[in-house]
C-alpha positions as CSV (number, residue, x, y, z in Angstrom):
1,X,-1.7,-12.1,14.7
2,X,-3.2,-13.7,18.0
3,X,-2.2,-17.1,17.7
4,X,-3.9,-17.4,14.0
5,X,-2.9,-18.5,11.1
6,X,-3.0,-15.6,8.8
7,X,-5.1,-12.9,8.4
8,X,-8.6,-11.9,9.4
9,X,-10.9,-10.6,6.6
10,X,-13.7,-7.9,6.5
11,X,-16.1,-7.5,4.0
12,X,-16.9,-4.0,3.0
13,X,-21.1,-3.7,2.3
14,X,-20.2,-2.8,-0.9
15,X,-18.6,-6.1,-2.0
16,X,-21.4,-8.1,-0.5
17,X,-23.9,-6.3,-2.2
18,X,-21.8,-7.1,-5.5
19,X,-21.0,-10.6,-5.1
20,X,-24.9,-11.2,-4.4
21,X,-25.8,-9.1,-7.5
22,X,-23.2,-11.7,-9.4
23,X,-24.4,-14.5,-8.3
24,X,-27.5,-15.2,-6.3
25,X,-26.4,-19.0,-5.3
26,X,-24.9,-17.8,-2.1
27,X,-22.8,-21.0,-1.7
28,X,-21.4,-20.7,-4.8
29,X,-20.2,-17.7,-4.2
30,X,-19.2,-18.2,-0.7
31,X,-16.9,-21.5,-2.2
32,X,-14.9,-19.1,-4.8
33,X,-14.5,-16.2,-2.0
34,X,-12.8,-18.8,0.6
35,X,-10.7,-20.4,-2.7
36,X,-9.2,-16.5,-2.5
37,X,-9.3,-16.2,1.2
38,X,-6.8,-19.6,1.5
39,X,-4.3,-18.0,-0.7
40,X,-4.5,-14.0,0.6
41,X,-4.8,-14.9,4.5
42,X,-0.9,-15.9,4.3
43,X,-0.1,-14.4,0.5
44,X,-1.9,-11.0,0.0
45,X,0.5,-10.0,-2.7
46,X,-1.0,-12.8,-4.9
47,X,-2.9,-10.2,-6.3
48,X,-1.6,-7.4,-8.6
49,X,-1.5,-3.9,-7.5
50,X,-3.6,-1.6,-9.2
51,X,-3.0,2.4,-10.1
52,X,-4.6,3.3,-6.8
53,X,-2.0,2.9,-4.1
54,X,-2.4,0.3,-1.7
55,X,-5.0,-1.5,-3.6
56,X,-4.9,-4.7,-5.0
57,X,-7.1,-7.0,-7.4
58,X,-7.3,-10.7,-7.1
59,X,-8.7,-13.5,-10.0
60,X,-11.9,-15.5,-8.8
61,X,-13.7,-18.3,-11.3
62,X,-16.2,-20.0,-10.0
63,X,-19.4,-22.7,-11.5
64,X,-22.5,-20.8,-13.1
65,X,-24.8,-23.7,-14.0
66,X,-26.7,-21.0,-15.7
67,X,-24.2,-20.2,-18.2
68,X,-20.6,-21.5,-19.9
69,X,-20.3,-23.5,-16.8
70,X,-17.9,-20.5,-15.4
71,X,-17.5,-17.1,-14.5
72,X,-14.6,-14.8,-13.8
73,X,-14.6,-11.7,-11.5
74,X,-12.2,-9.8,-9.9
75,X,-11.7,-8.7,-6.2
76,X,-10.5,-5.7,-5.3
77,X,-8.6,-5.5,-1.6
78,X,-6.4,-4.2,0.3
79,X,-4.0,-5.5,3.7
80,X,-2.1,-5.2,6.3
81,X,-0.3,-7.6,8.9
82,X,-3.5,-8.4,10.5
83,X,-6.5,-8.2,8.3
84,X,-7.3,-8.7,4.2
85,X,-10.2,-5.9,3.5
86,X,-12.7,-7.1,0.5
87,X,-13.6,-3.8,-1.0
88,X,-15.6,-4.4,-4.0
89,X,-16.3,-7.4,-6.9
90,X,-16.8,-7.2,-10.5
91,X,-17.8,-9.8,-13.1
92,X,-15.0,-10.1,-16.1
93,X,-17.3,-11.9,-18.5
């Protein structure tokens, strides 16, 4: 792992587009994603394995000043010994 603690991250263009569509406040969304990264960089099995082989899903909750104060989303990802690849993100409510 080249002296790094944990895995690196790759963001698919689809993931980035979906994240921007969920919340236009990039700072707020980035903060929520960084939280998930902290967990997944050393414990990628934290999420739940989906029916699709090698695809996992992890929950993320972030503040949203325009609605009830909180939003939830699911991040779909894959991982190996070196990196976590964020594939997609979907708003849950």
